[in-house]
N, C-alpha and C positions, 0 to 999 in steps of 0.2 A: 504494500500500500504506500509506503514512504517513497519508494522509487517512482511510482506512477503519479502520485499527487505532486511530487516535486518537478517532474519532467513533462508530464502530459498536460498541455494547456487545457484549462476547463472549457474554453470555447470550442475545442476540437472533440469534446466528448458528447456523443449523441445518446439520448435515452429514449426508450419506448415505455409509455405509460399506459396503465389500465386501472381505471377507477382510483386515480391518485397514487398508485404504487408503481415504482419502476420495475419492469419485467424483462428488460433487455438493454444492452448498451453496446456501443462501438466507439473506440477512440482512434486518434491518429496523431502521431508525432509529425512535426514538420522538419524535414531535412533535405539535403541535396544527395541524390544517388548518383554514383559514378556510372556513366555509360561509356561505350568505346569512344575515346577521344574527347570526352566532355563530362558534364554533369547536368542533372535536371532536377527542378523542384519536385518533391515527392511527398505524398501523404503516406507515412509509415503506419499502416493499419495495425491495431493491436487491441487487446482486451475486448474481444467480441464475444458476446454470449447472450443467451436467452434462457430464462428460467424454465425448468422442465415442465412446469404447469402451463406454459404458454407456447410450447413448441407446436409446429405444424399449423400455425395460424397466420403466417405471412409476416411475423415480427422481424425476422432477420432480413427478409427482402426489403421491408420498409426502412430498416436501418442502413442497409447498403445503398438504397436509393438516396436517402438523405445525405449520407456521407460522400458519395461520389458527386452529387450535385454541389455540395459544399466545396469539395476539392476543385471542381471545375470553375466555380465562381472565384476561387482564390488564385486561379492561374497556375495550378499545379498540373504538370504534364502527365505525371504518373501516379499510381498508387501501388504499393508493394506490401507484402506480408509474408509471414511464416504461417503455414497452415497447420493448425493442430490436428485437423482431419482433412486429408487431401481431396476428399470428394465434395467439399462444400463450395469452394469459391469459383470453380470454373463457370458455373451458371451465371455469375455476376461479371464475367469478362476477364478473370484472372487466368494467366497462362503460366505453366511451370517453366521458369526461366533459368534455373541453376540447379546443380546437384552438389551434395556434400556428403561426407561420411565420417565415421569414427574409426579409430585404430586402437588395437590392443596388442602391444608389442612386448613379448617376453624379453627380459634384459639380455639374455644370452644371444639374441639375434640382432643386436644393435650395431654390428660392424658395418662400416662403409665399404663399398665395392672397390674403391680406389683410394690409396693413401694421399694425403694432402697436408700442407702446412697451413695452419690458420692465418688469415690475413689481418686479424684484429685481436682484441682482448675482450674478455667478459668480466664484469664486476657486479656484485650484488649492490642494490640500492634500496633505500627505504621508500615507502609510499609517498612521502612528502616530496622527495626529489623526482620520483616518477611522475607525479602530477604536473610538475613544471617541465621536465625534460622530454617526456615521451610523446605528448600530443603533437609537437612539431614534426617528429619522425613519422607518426601515423599520417599526417597531412601530406608528407612527401610521397608516401607509398600509395595513398588512396586514389589519386588521379590515374594511376596505372592499372587499377584492377576494377573492371566493371562489377557492380554488385555491392561494393563498399559504400557506406553512407557517412556523412559528416557527423562529427560529435562536438557539441558545444561544451563550454566549461562546466556547466551543471551536469551534463551527461558524463563527462570524465570523472567528476567528483563523486557522483551518486551511483553510477552504473559500473564504472571500470575500476576506480581506485577503492571505493568503499568496500569493506570486507567484514560485515557483521557475521557472527557465528552461525546464524540461521541460514545463511546462503552457502555454507561450506560443505554440506552433504557428508558430514562425518570426517572430512579431511581437515588439515591444518590451515594456517593462514596463507594468504598469497605471498609468494616470493617474486621479487622483481630483479631482473638482471638487465644491464645496459651493455650493448656491444659497441665498442669504440674502435675507431680506426683513424689514424692521422689526426688525433685530437678532437674528433667529433663523434657524437653518438649516431651510429648508422643502423641500429636495430635494437630490438628489445624482446624480452620474453617474460611472461607471467605464468606461474605454475604453483601447484600445491603438492604437499606430501600427504598421503594417507598412510600412517604407520601401520605396521603389522609384523608379527614374528610368530612363526609356526614351525613345529618340528625341527627346531634348532637353526632355522635360517629365516631370512627376511621374506615376508609376503607383502611388503609395502607397495603402494602405487605412487607413481609420479604423474600428476594430471596436468597436462599442458593446456592452459586456457587460451593463450594467444602468443604467437611467435612470428614476428615480422621483421624483415630486413629490407634496406633500400637497394640491395644488390644481391645477385645470386650467391656471392661469396659470404655476405653477411648472414643470409638465411641458412646457408650450409653450416657456417661456424656456430650459429646459435643452436641448431639441432644437434650438432656434434657435442656441444656442451650438455644439452638436456639429456641426451641418450647415454652420456657417460657418468651421470650422477650415481654415486654408490648407494648401496643398501636399498636397492629398488628391485622388485621382482618383475614389475609390469609398468610400461609407459603407456598412458592413455591420452588421447586427444579427440576432440569432437569438431565437427563442421569443416573438415579439411576438404579442399576441392579435389576432384578426381585426377587432375594433372599436377598435384603437389610434387615438388622435387624429390621428396623422400622415396618415391617409387623407383627413381633412377639412382639415387644416392646409395641406398642400402644394398648390401650384397645378397640379402634374402628378402626381397620385397613382399613375397607371399606371406611372410610371417607377420606382416602388419595386420592381417585379418581385417581388412578394410570392409566395412559394411556401409554401402551407399544408400542414400535416400534423397528425397526432394529437398531443395534449398528454398530460396525465395520465389514467390509467385509475383508476377508483374502484370499490371493492368494499365493500358494506355487510356488516360483520361482525355487527352487531346491528341489525336492521331497525328495531325500536321506538326504540332510543336514537338512531340516525342520523336518522330522520325527525323525531323530537322535538327534535333539537338545532339545527335551523335555523329561520329566520323565514320566514313565508309572506306573500304579497301578498293578504291577505284572510282571512276567517274561515270559508270553506266547509268542506265535509266530502266525503271520498272514501273508498271502501272498496276496498282492493287485495287481490287473491288472488295471493300471492307464491309463485313456484316457485323452489326453491333446493335442488337435489339434493346439491350439494357440502357445504353447511352446513344440514342439515335442521332445525336449531333455528329457522331463519327462515321455514320453510314455513307456509303458511296465510293466513288473512284478517287484514288489519290495517286498522283504521279511523283515518284521519287527521281529527281534528276539533279546532278551536281550537288548532292548532299542536302537538297531542300525538297520538302514534300508539300505539294499544293493540290487543291481540287482540280480535277481534269475531266474532260469529255472524251479523252482518248480511249481507244479500245482496251479493255482490261486484259491483263496477261496472267494474273493470279487471282483466284477467288479465295479470300482469307477471312476467317472469323477473327474477331479482335483478340481472342484468347491466343491464337497462333502468332499474331504479331507480338504479343507480350512475351511469348516463349522465345521468339527469334531476336528480340531487340538487343539483348546484351551479348549476343554472339554465342550463346551456350547451346542452342538447339537449332539445327539446320532446317532449311525448308525441305530438303530431301527427306530428312527424318520425319518431318511433319506430314509430308505427302504419303510416306509409307504407312503412317498411322491414320490416314484418311482425314487429316486436319487441314489440308490445303488442296485446292484443285488447280492444276496447271491448265490454263486456257489457251496458251500459246506455246508451241514447242520451244524448249530451251530456256523458258522463263525461270524454272527452278534453279538451273545451273547459274544463270546470271544473278539471281537474287542471292544465292549462297556466296558467289564471288564478292558481292557488295558487302554483305553482313558479316563475313568471316573476320575473326579477330585472333590475336596471337596467344590468347590464354582463355581458359574457362572462367566465366564469371564466378565470383566468390564473395559471399557475405559472411564475415568471420564472427558475427554476433547475432543472436536472436533478439529482436526488438519487440 
């Protein structure tokens, strides 16, 4: 409650009422979401729920209607969320836009495939120093990774740095390390220990909450440090993207026991602004026929040309529900994959290939934090 009342603006909280009693709610954080080559104002949807006594009565639909109308009026191009149940939000125009997964790595399998000399040094820091020194590092990394979102000062203080015991899930306090190279901080990691001793040896866990570096070398050196911590039986981490460097750094990547699931879901609130707000891998042209029953202002043909999307009367080349555009926007889901799943119709031969050439990006989208 403290986290949400501090960070979620009251004017972004929608309530559903029945006879003077709140029976449902939906909130939204306001932040900038990184898209390929840029960032877009986004409604970060959270705390959505309906009382069990009032389900199946259209309450959630009314909340989604009010929330998206509000985001549209505020000029937010996107809405994004983590789905507690993945079957809920597609009918409101959200598309699965990224994947992430958890690892459970036994300590005996932490060796790297190739030897290397660390490029920098790692030192432990206290939370007070982390609050000052780490946010600028995060902001250097965030523009490079579609799916990351901006964190203001209050977010850092209450969501990232704060460490009350009730959030620890049986583990110890957060430990912060700074990775330094040439006199500046080029990366950081935050993790916890969950102690344990069984049958004469350690059964402890090291839980990596976040590890980010401004360069491949920084990220490699940070993970080398984390995987070398002694008196640990298992290293765990969550929300890692499927193209994380660990898969190629480790000599036994299969031992990561990676379990992948859905990451963030993205909804285009304004198709023209959303498509125009990212960078493309080329100067091609494609004409979409967009279907969007829930937000009808997006319906119709949109021509993407020179990185700008505008209304068009040209012949459509792809028939796309808005959910599929949400999946493709960050570069994590290809139009070819969407077509194979029956979620895009190619109206002109070669349009799928041209669309994928435009939307392709050099890394999988990644949101390292559930909001």
